[in-house]
C-alpha positions as CSV (number, residue, x, y, z in Angstrom):
1,M,0.2,-0.3,-0.2
2,S,1.2,3.4,-1.0
3,K,2.1,6.0,1.8
4,P,0.7,9.8,1.2
5,F,4.3,11.1,1.4
6,E,6.1,8.4,-0.5
7,N,9.1,9.9,-2.2
8,K,8.6,13.1,-0.5
9,L,11.3,15.0,1.1
10,A,10.7,17.2,4.3
11,L,12.6,18.9,6.1
12,V,11.7,19.9,9.8
13,T,13.3,22.6,12.3
14,G,13.5,21.9,16.0
15,A,13.1,18.1,15.4
16,S,15.3,16.9,18.6
17,R,11.9,16.7,20.5
18,G,8.4,17.9,21.6
19,I,6.4,19.1,18.4
20,G,9.5,19.1,15.5
21,A,10.2,15.2,16.3
22,A,6.4,14.6,16.7
23,I,6.0,15.9,13.2
24,A,9.3,14.8,11.9
25,E,8.0,11.2,13.0
26,A,4.6,11.6,11.6
27,L,5.8,12.6,8.2
28,A,8.4,9.8,8.4
29,A,5.5,7.4,9.1
30,G,3.7,8.4,5.9
31,G,6.7,7.6,3.8
32,A,8.4,10.7,3.4
33,H,12.4,11.1,4.0
34,V,12.8,13.7,6.6
35,I,15.7,15.7,7.6
36,L,15.6,16.6,11.1
37,T,17.7,19.5,12.1
38,A,18.3,21.3,15.7
39,R,21.4,22.0,17.6
40,T,21.7,19.0,19.6
41,P,23.1,15.9,17.5
42,E,22.4,13.2,20.4
43,D,19.0,14.1,20.4
44,L,18.5,14.6,16.8
45,E,20.2,11.1,16.7
46,Q,17.0,9.5,18.7
47,V,14.7,10.7,17.0
48,E,16.3,9.6,13.7
49,E,16.5,6.0,15.7
50,R,13.0,5.9,16.2
51,I,12.1,6.8,12.8
52,H,14.3,3.9,11.5
53,A,12.9,1.4,14.1
54,A,9.2,2.5,13.1
55,G,10.5,1.8,9.1
56,G,10.7,5.2,8.1
57,S,13.9,7.3,6.8
58,A,15.3,10.2,8.3
59,T,19.0,12.3,7.8
60,I,19.9,14.7,10.8
61,A,21.2,17.8,10.1
62,P,22.6,19.8,13.1
63,L,22.2,23.3,13.0
64,D,21.9,26.4,15.1
65,L,19.7,28.7,13.0
66,G,21.5,32.1,14.8
67,A,24.8,30.9,13.8
68,Q,25.9,32.9,10.7
69,D,26.1,31.3,7.0
70,G,24.7,27.9,8.8
71,I,21.5,28.1,6.8
72,G,23.2,28.8,3.5
73,K,25.3,25.7,4.2
74,L,22.9,23.8,5.2
75,A,20.6,24.9,1.8
76,V,23.6,24.0,-0.2
77,A,24.3,20.6,1.2
78,I,21.0,19.3,0.8
79,S,20.3,21.2,-2.8
80,G,23.9,18.8,-3.9
81,R,21.8,15.7,-2.8
82,W,18.2,16.4,-3.7
83,D,16.7,18.4,-6.4
84,T,13.5,19.3,-4.8
85,L,11.9,19.9,-1.1
86,D,8.3,19.0,-1.2
87,M,7.8,19.9,2.6
88,L,9.1,22.6,5.1
89,V,8.0,22.8,8.2
90,L,9.6,26.2,10.4
91,N,9.0,24.6,14.3
92,A,12.5,26.2,15.7
93,A,11.6,28.9,18.4
94,F,13.2,30.6,21.3
95,L,10.8,31.5,24.2
96,G,12.8,33.8,26.2
97,T,12.0,35.4,29.3
98,L,8.5,36.2,29.9
99,G,8.1,39.6,31.8
100,P,6.8,43.3,31.4
101,V,7.5,44.8,28.0
102,A,9.2,47.8,29.7
103,Q,11.7,45.4,31.2
104,I,12.7,43.3,28.2
105,D,16.3,42.8,28.0
106,G,17.1,43.9,24.6
107,K,20.1,41.5,23.9
108,E,17.5,38.4,24.7
109,F,14.7,40.2,22.6
110,G,17.4,40.5,19.9
111,K,18.1,36.7,20.1
112,V,14.0,36.1,20.0
113,L,13.5,38.1,17.0
114,T,16.7,36.1,15.2
115,L,15.4,32.5,15.9
116,N,11.7,33.3,15.5
117,L,11.4,35.7,12.6
118,L,14.9,36.6,10.8
119,A,16.2,32.8,11.0
120,Q,12.6,31.7,9.6
121,Q,12.9,34.1,6.6
122,A,16.1,32.9,6.0
123,M,15.3,29.5,5.4
124,L,12.4,30.6,3.0
125,A,14.8,32.2,1.0
126,A,17.2,29.4,1.5
127,F,15.1,26.9,0.3
128,D,12.3,28.7,-2.1
129,P,14.3,27.6,-5.2
130,M,13.6,23.8,-4.4
131,L,10.3,24.1,-3.1
132,R,9.3,26.0,-6.3
133,R,10.9,22.6,-8.0
134,S,8.5,20.3,-6.2
135,E,5.0,19.5,-7.6
136,A,3.2,20.8,-4.8
137,G,5.6,22.8,-2.3
138,R,4.1,22.9,1.2
139,V,5.7,25.4,4.2
140,V,4.3,24.8,7.4
141,A,5.0,27.5,10.3
142,I,4.4,26.6,14.0
143,T,2.8,29.6,15.9
144,S,1.3,30.9,19.4
145,S,-2.0,32.4,20.0
146,V,0.1,35.0,22.0
147,G,0.6,36.2,18.3
148,A,-2.9,36.8,17.4
149,A,-4.5,38.1,20.8
150,P,-1.5,40.0,22.8
151,R,-0.9,38.2,26.4
152,A,0.6,40.7,29.4
153,Y,4.2,39.1,30.0
154,W,4.3,37.5,26.8
155,G,5.3,40.7,24.6
156,A,8.7,39.8,23.1
157,Y,7.4,36.2,22.2
158,G,4.2,37.1,21.3
159,A,5.5,40.5,19.1
160,S,8.3,37.4,17.3
161,K,4.9,35.0,16.6
162,A,2.9,38.0,15.0
163,A,5.4,39.1,12.7
164,L,6.0,35.3,12.0
165,D,2.3,34.8,11.0
166,T,2.6,37.8,8.6
167,L,5.8,37.1,7.1
168,I,4.3,33.7,6.2
169,Q,1.0,35.0,5.1
170,A,2.8,37.6,2.8
171,Y,4.9,34.7,1.3
172,G,2.2,32.3,0.4
173,Q,0.2,35.4,-1.5
174,E,3.8,35.9,-3.4
175,V,4.3,32.7,-4.6
176,G,0.4,31.3,-4.7
177,N,-0.3,32.4,-8.0
178,V,2.7,31.7,-9.8
179,T,3.6,28.4,-8.1
180,N,1.8,25.6,-6.6
181,I,3.5,26.2,-3.5
182,R,1.1,26.5,-0.5
183,A,1.9,28.0,3.0
184,A,0.1,27.0,6.4
185,I,0.5,28.5,9.9
186,V,-0.6,25.6,12.6
187,D,-1.4,27.0,16.1
188,P,-0.9,24.2,18.3
189,G,-2.6,25.3,21.8
190,A,-1.5,24.0,25.0
191,T,0.7,20.4,24.3
192,A,3.0,18.9,26.7
193,T,6.5,20.5,25.7
194,Q,9.6,21.5,27.4
195,M,9.0,25.0,26.4
196,R,5.3,25.0,28.2
197,A,6.6,23.7,31.3
198,R,9.0,26.8,31.0
199,A,6.5,29.0,30.5
200,F,3.8,27.4,32.9
201,P,6.1,25.7,35.6
202,G,2.9,24.9,38.0
203,E,0.9,23.2,35.4
204,D,0.3,19.4,35.1
205,P,1.7,18.0,31.6
206,A,-0.9,15.2,32.1
207,T,-3.5,17.5,31.5
208,L,-2.3,18.5,28.1
209,K,-2.2,16.9,25.0
210,G,1.0,15.1,23.5
211,P,3.3,16.5,21.0
212,E,2.4,13.4,18.9
213,I,-1.5,14.6,18.3
214,V,0.2,17.9,17.2
215,G,2.3,15.8,14.7
216,A,-0.7,13.4,13.4
217,A,-2.6,16.7,12.7
218,V,0.1,18.2,10.6
219,A,0.7,15.4,8.7
220,E,-2.9,15.2,8.1
221,M,-3.3,18.6,6.9
222,L,-0.3,18.1,4.4
223,E,-2.1,14.9,3.0
224,R,-4.9,16.9,1.7
225,D,-4.8,20.4,0.1
226,F,-5.1,24.0,1.3
227,E,-5.1,27.7,0.4
228,N,-2.6,30.0,1.1
229,G,-3.0,31.3,4.7
230,F,-4.7,28.5,5.9
231,R,-4.6,28.5,9.7
232,L,-5.0,25.1,11.8
233,E,-5.9,25.8,15.3
234,L,-5.5,22.9,17.7
235,G,-6.9,23.9,21.1
236,K,-6.7,27.0,23.3
237,N,-3.0,27.9,24.7
């Protein structure tokens, strides 16, 4: 029986754990070869091992999205081995310190914007040629409800996600009429991840959905056609 993503290539950032790992495993289960990127090789290797044990295929590509020239080098390496990229999942993000807007640390805010926004634009720029060569290139960006509905003490992170949402929707509109690329935004809602635990230290993770629920939902979304700017929301944050 053929699988929905057979002979497809996917690239997932922040794939060493949590939602990124779950999406990568779901796409691999659907037949895609998944390139796993994150900063920690050891964690990536564990995800790769789980994918292989389940009968899937994956390649790890350790990468610090904030490192100079790192994204460009990754694109050169991947395009040298594969001609097209079918799915680009922009999941990696940095929470930063939650606190009042008037007390945001400028240096840390710069890191939040670099990883959550500037690096995402750099990924789009670097992999746009490969996405255009796909029969149906797909871009998925993982966002947060605080990007659409501002929340006290979440100003820095929320601002970065609001900007990411705008960036992805603009990209989708730019390529929508001249290519087969479609770009979507996914708000995973409250999910049991390490980032969620840092943001809500008193919360019982057993009351939250697991990352695998998000992974399955993203894979299901990618199986069907959707319009540019489509937003998938999976429960409140």
